[in-house]
N, C-alpha and C positions, 0 to 999 in steps of 0.2 A: 516116274518124268514130270508129270504135272505136278506132283508135289514139290519137287526139287525147284520146277520153276514160281511156283506159288511161292515159296519161303526167299529166293531170291528177291522178287519180287518187294516181297515184305520187309526185310532187309535194306533193301532201296529206300522203301516209302520212309522207312523209320532214320536213314541218315536225313532223307529231305525234312525231314521234323527238326531239325536243329534250326535249322533256318526258319522255317514258315509253320502254318499249319494249314491244311486243305480241307473242305469240307465233306471229303471222304474219309478223314484222319478218325480213328479210336475214340469213342467219347471218355476216355477217363485223363486222360492227358489234358483236352480242353476242357473237361469241367473243372479239374485241378485250378487251370488256369482260371478261369471265369470267378470262382470261387476268391482265388486272389486278389483278383480285379476288383470284385466286390467289394473284400474285406478295404481295402486302399481307398474305394470310392466311398465307403461309409465312414472313412474316417478324416476324409478332407474338413466336414463340417467342422470335424475336434479339433484338427489342426488350427483351422481358420479362427476357433476360440478363443483356441493357445494364445495367437499372435497378438490378437485383440484384446486378451488379457493379462499381455505383458505387462510387469510393475511400472505405474507411471514415477516419471517420464521417461519417455525416449527418443525427445528428443529435447531442444533448447526452450526454454519457457521464459514468455517478456514479462516484467511487471512496469506498468505504465503510471509514471508520477507527472502529475499536473503541477508540478514546479519545476524550477530552474537548478542547472547542477549547481552545488551548493547549499540548497534550501534543506531546510531540515527535513523534508519528505524524501530528499535525494540520499542525505547525507545516511537516513536510517533505512532507505530501499536498497540501498548499496551493501549494507552492511548485514542483512538479513539475506540478501541474494547471494553472499558468499559463502553463509553458512548453509545454506538449503542446496546450493551448487555443492558443496565438499559432500552433505549426506544423504543427497538422491541421485548424485552421478552425472548430473545432466547439467548444464550451464543455467543458470537464471540472469536472463540479462536486463539491466536498468533501460528503461526507455523514456525521456524527458518529453512529454506532450503539454508545453505551456499554454494559456489562454483562457479568459473566461472563468478565471478565480477557481480552475482545477477544473472544471465541468467539459473542457473536451477532450481531458483525458477519460475522464467519468463514461463518458458517452462511447469512446473505443472502444473501450471495455465491455459494457453494455450490446455494444452491435458485433462482438467476438463471439466465436464457435465456443457453445459453453462447453468445454474439452479438459481445462484447465490448464493450457498452454499461452493464456492470457490473462493476465491478474492488474487488481489496482492496488494501489496505495491509498486507501481510504484514510481522512482525516478529519480532522473538525471541520475546517471549511466546507467540507460537502455536508457535515449535520446544516451549517449555517444556511448553505445555497438552497437546500429545502425550501425554505421562506425568504430567503436577500429575492432570489428570479421565480419570477411569476411566470414565466412559460419558458419549460424545459422540454426537449426533446425525450426524454425520459424519465423515469422515476426512481430516485436513488435510492429509496426504502424497499419497493418491489423489483429491481431491476440488478441491484447488486447483492450476491449472497453474502455474509460476514462469512469469514474463514477465522481470522484470529485477531486480536490486537498485540501490540508491539511494546509501545511504551507512551506513556503521558508525562508532559514537561512543565512545569510552568514557562512562561513569558518572563520578558527583565523591561522596565523600564527603563533604556539608555538613554543620554545626554551626551551631546559633545562635553569634552571635558572644559571647555571656554563658557559653560553656559553657566551664568548667574548662580542657578539655584543648586543646590548641594544635598538636601533632600525633599522628600513627598511632602510637607508642608511649606516649604520654601518654592518649589513648583509651583504649588496651588496659588499663593500668594501673587508671583511673578504674573501668573495666567490670569488672574483675576485685575490685576493692574495693569495688563498689557492683552483685553479681549482681542481676539481674530487677529492677533500678528504673532502666534509661537505655529510653526510648521509642522505637523505630524504626519512621518512616514507611514508607512504600511507596505505589510509584502503584495497587495492587491486589494480590492473591494472583497469585501467579506470574507477574507484572512482573518487567522485571529489574533493578528496583531491590529489589525483594524478595527475588528468588534472588542478589541482588550481597552483600545484608545476611546472607541467611543461609552464603553462602558463606564469609563474613568469619567469623560466629560458627563456624563448623566450625573453620574453619584457626586462628584466633587463642584458642578455646576459651573464647568469653566466652556470657554469656546475658544478651541483650537481648529487649525484648517488644516483637511486632510490631505494628503498627498501621496494617491496610491502609486504603487510601481510593478515590474512586473516580476515581481520576487522579491527576497528577502535579502538577498544579497546584493542587489540594485539598491535597496532601501538603504541597507549599511553603510554603502560605497558612497552615498551621496549626504550621509550622517557622517563619518571618519571625516568628508571632505568640508564639512560646515554647511552647506546647501539647506541641512533639515535640519531640525532643533531637535524632536525628540522620536522615539520608537518604541514601542511596545513590543520588540523583536522576539521571535521564536530564541529560544537557548541554543541550540546547537551550533548553528552558525554564527552567533553574536558573543559565546562563552570565551572564546580565544582574544579576541578584541577588549572585553572589560580586563582578564588578568595581565593582558599588557598594559594597561593603562589608556588605550587609547581611545575607549568608550566609558564612561560615567556609569556606573548602576545606581539607581535613586531604589528602584525595591521588584521584588517580584511579584508574580499576579497569583501564585498560590496563596494558600489559607496559611501553611506553614513555610518557615525558611527551606530553602534547596540546598541538601547537602553539598554539593558543589560551589555556592556561594553563602557559606555558614552567615558572615557578616552581614549579608545586604538583607535590611527587611523588607515586610510584606506590604504590600499598598494596601491591606485591609486592616493594618494596626494604624491604620488614619482614616480608613474609612471602612468602618465597619460592614462585613457581609460582602464587600469586593474578593471576588474569585475567580480566576481563568486556567484552564490547563488546558494545553493542547494534547491530542491523541495519533496517533498512527496505527495503522494496521494492514492487513490484508485482505481482499476482497475477491471475488469471481463473478465470471457473470450469472445470471440465475438461470435453474436448469442445469447447473454443473453436476455430474454425478458425486453424490452425497461420500462416495468412497475416496474419491480424490480431496473433498475438501476435509475428511476428517486425517487424512495422512498430512496435507500440509497442516493442520492445526496442530497435528500430535507433532510436528517437527518444529513448528515454530514454538510451541511451549517449552520443548526440549531445548531449544535455543535460549528461550530465556530464565531457564532453570541452571543454566553454565555457567559457571564463577566468571570466566573470562568475556561473556557477552555482556551479562549485567555490569561487571569493573567498565565496558567500554562507556556503556548505557548512563552508566553515573558520570565519568569524565564530562560526557556532554548535559549534564547537568537533570536525566532524562532518569525514570525509574519505569523496570521493568510493567506491563500493564498485562498483569494475570487475570485477564476475561475467563479464562478456562476453555469450556464448547465453545461452536459458533453460536449456538442460541443464546450463551451469556453474552458473546460481543453483542449478538443484534440486540439484546436489553439494553444494553450500554449504550450502542448508536442512539436508539430510540429516545432515550433520557436524553440527551446531548442533543436533538433534533429538537423536543418540547423546551428543553430550554434557553436554546439561541433563539427559537422564534419571539419569545416575549422579548430578545431585546433587541431583536432587529426591528420587529414592532413598536417599540418604545421608540429608538432610536431615530426611527424615521429612514436608516438607511438603504439604498436603493442600488441595484446593480447599474451598471453604465449600460 
């Protein structure tokens, strides 16, 4: 009877274990349960590591541009953003933050988390600003990590079709006969259109009145309307006006002619040694993980090797900037900073 009673009691306890375990239960099942839970607990850090190591990017990425919509910076940013969106499966969104010659955009990126989700479209003006601005809240060379170059292109010296000069020598002669009477538009103080004009003034020995705008599109609008007379404009936003005959191109600022405007001579043909090219690339906050920078570098270089992208750049009067690694791009920027420092100091240009 005792045995039967104990057997019934044991069966009852076994049924109750399906729902819960008591401290008096046989130790074998709780031990298996403990080992299972312990294994699960041990796996949690691994799961967390896997979540952290998900392929970049896992959410939308912003590319901050320091110039207005329709500017050369904006055009190239949208071109590369579309490529990266398609290749990496997340949206790369262009955000325009204008002002202070691109410094507002640069500082916004410097202050962002170094996680690869806020990028900068650095360009020649950022190299110019290193010398042009005496006091900035950041150090461009130290605080922005170069990722990859995208393209470089000459600027183009353009005038309204009604302007009397049709060649660079005629322009110089007219400017010398009318000192201080020619208005020179630019995309803003420190922009490459501004510094191209300052270099021209210095080498040609002419005096023109600088009229800065908040971006190249605004400057071109007033040039088209005849409110200003000349602009050393970036190529992408101006080339269609040239092709349509709405603006007259006197010369390009590069050492050789542009394939997009093969009939247009160079300023250097008349002012030996004159040369200006505008470059654009991608940068990130310093301390951004190297694996993210390398991934972006590889994808951008793949874009620049793609025939369709190269054709689009060529149509804009631009050439792919094959800088190679992030370190190579850093050397390219350092060279440009040194070059423009000399021009800024010699011209006496100052930021507003």
